[in-house]
C-alpha positions as CSV (number, residue, x, y, z in Angstrom):
1,M,55.6,10.8,78.4
2,K,53.8,8.9,75.8
3,A,51.4,6.3,76.8
4,A,52.5,2.8,75.9
5,R,50.7,1.3,72.9
6,H,50.6,-2.2,74.5
7,K,48.8,-3.5,77.5
8,K,50.4,-4.9,80.5
9,C,51.7,-8.6,80.5
10,S,49.0,-11.2,81.1
11,R,49.2,-14.9,80.8
12,D,47.4,-16.8,78.1
13,D,46.3,-20.5,78.7
14,G,49.8,-21.9,78.0
15,G,51.3,-20.0,80.8
16,I,53.4,-17.8,78.4
17,P,53.3,-14.1,79.0
18,V,51.3,-12.3,76.2
19,R,51.2,-8.6,75.3
20,V,48.6,-7.2,73.0
21,H,50.2,-4.6,70.6
22,R,47.9,-2.7,68.1
23,G,45.3,-5.5,68.4
24,R,47.7,-8.4,67.7
25,P,49.0,-10.7,70.4
26,W,52.7,-10.8,71.0
27,S,54.3,-13.4,73.3
28,V,57.5,-13.3,75.3
29,A,59.7,-16.2,74.3
30,P,60.2,-17.9,77.8
31,R,64.0,-18.6,77.1
32,H,65.2,-15.6,75.2
33,G,63.1,-12.8,76.9
34,R,62.4,-11.2,73.3
35,S,59.0,-10.8,71.9
36,V,57.7,-13.0,69.0
37,M,54.7,-12.1,67.1
38,R,52.2,-14.9,66.8
39,T,51.4,-15.2,63.2
40,R,48.5,-16.7,61.4
41,P,48.4,-17.9,57.8
42,T,47.3,-15.1,55.7
43,H,45.1,-15.5,52.6
44,T,48.0,-14.7,50.3
45,V,50.2,-17.6,51.7
46,V,47.2,-20.0,51.3
47,L,46.6,-18.9,47.8
48,A,50.1,-19.1,46.8
49,I,50.2,-22.8,48.1
50,A,47.0,-23.6,46.3
51,I,48.3,-22.2,43.0
52,F,51.5,-24.4,43.3
53,I,49.5,-27.5,43.9
54,V,47.1,-26.9,41.1
55,A,50.0,-26.0,38.8
56,G,51.8,-29.2,39.7
57,C,48.7,-31.3,38.9
58,A,47.6,-29.1,35.9
59,T,48.9,-31.7,33.2
60,G,46.8,-34.7,34.5
61,R,49.4,-37.1,33.0
62,M,51.8,-39.5,34.6
63,D,55.4,-39.2,33.2
64,Y,57.1,-42.5,32.6
65,T,60.0,-40.9,31.0
66,G,61.8,-39.4,34.0
67,G,65.3,-40.7,34.7
68,R,65.1,-43.1,31.8
69,P,67.4,-43.2,28.7
70,D,65.8,-41.9,25.6
71,V,67.5,-44.3,23.2
72,C,66.1,-47.7,22.5
73,E,68.3,-50.6,23.9
74,V,67.1,-53.0,21.2
75,H,67.2,-50.8,18.0
76,H,69.6,-48.0,19.3
77,Q,67.2,-45.4,17.8
78,Q,66.4,-42.0,19.5
79,M,62.9,-42.4,21.1
80,Q,60.2,-39.8,21.2
81,K,57.7,-39.0,23.9
82,T,54.2,-40.3,23.2
83,I,50.9,-39.8,25.2
84,V,49.0,-43.0,25.8
85,P,45.8,-43.8,27.7
86,A,46.0,-45.0,31.2
87,Y,43.6,-48.0,32.1
88,Y,43.1,-48.9,35.7
89,G,42.1,-52.2,37.3
90,L,42.6,-55.6,36.6
91,M,42.7,-56.3,32.9
92,P,41.7,-59.7,31.4
93,V,44.7,-61.5,29.9
94,T,44.1,-63.4,26.7
95,P,46.4,-65.8,24.9
96,R,47.4,-63.1,22.5
97,D,48.3,-60.9,25.4
98,E,50.5,-63.6,26.9
99,A,52.3,-64.2,23.6
100,M,52.8,-60.3,23.0
101,Y,54.3,-59.9,26.6
102,S,56.9,-62.5,25.8
103,A,57.7,-61.2,22.3
104,R,57.7,-57.5,23.5
105,T,60.4,-58.1,26.1
106,N,63.1,-58.7,23.6
107,T,61.7,-57.5,20.3
108,F,59.7,-54.4,20.7
109,P,60.0,-53.1,24.3
110,H,59.0,-49.5,23.5
111,A,55.9,-49.8,21.6
112,E,53.4,-49.3,24.3
113,D,49.8,-48.2,23.3
114,S,48.6,-48.0,26.9
115,V,49.6,-48.2,30.6
116,N,48.1,-49.8,33.7
117,P,49.2,-47.6,36.6
118,G,47.3,-49.7,39.2
119,C,43.7,-50.1,40.6
120,D,42.9,-46.7,41.8
121,P,40.8,-45.1,39.0
122,R,41.1,-41.6,40.5
123,G,44.6,-41.1,38.9
124,P,45.4,-39.3,35.6
125,R,43.8,-40.7,32.5
126,E,46.8,-40.3,30.2
127,A,50.6,-41.0,30.5
128,V,53.8,-40.0,28.7
129,V,56.0,-42.8,27.6
130,Y,59.0,-43.1,25.3
131,S,58.2,-44.7,22.0
132,C,60.7,-46.1,19.5
133,P,59.5,-45.8,15.9
134,E,61.2,-49.2,15.1
135,C,59.6,-50.9,18.1
136,V,56.1,-49.7,16.9
137,R,56.7,-50.9,13.3
138,V,58.0,-54.4,14.6
139,R,54.9,-54.6,16.9
140,H,52.6,-54.1,14.0
141,L,54.2,-56.8,12.0
142,W,54.1,-59.2,14.9
143,E,50.4,-58.4,15.5
144,A,49.6,-59.0,11.8
145,D,51.6,-62.2,12.0
146,Y,49.9,-63.4,15.1
147,D,46.4,-62.6,13.9
148,A,47.0,-64.5,10.7
149,K,48.2,-67.7,12.3
150,H,45.6,-67.8,15.0
């Protein structure tokens, strides 16, 4: 008769019977009476999780295009994805900015040249937005007209 490869049952600190098989602890499940190997995270699993996390953050850009239509609601033109800088914190608002905000809502809603995602400066430095070529053209005309009048 061969000698058993596991030691006799003993109790660990949780009161669950534990067997040691080939140097690894096995515990007997209290309700089912079957052995369940106690597992520890392996280096491979930890490495795989780290790769997925890094791959998800690799672009370093916020995407403002997800779930939004890609046709301009004012000019009815196909928009294109554009990369713009992200500026964090409270921005000073000038009279020109106030006038542009009110004009932009109805005249050129998709001509953003930057985004302000909030106050936490640890976020990405760039963002992807939809840009309408006609909105950009109208914005440039509006800026030239406002600067000429003021």
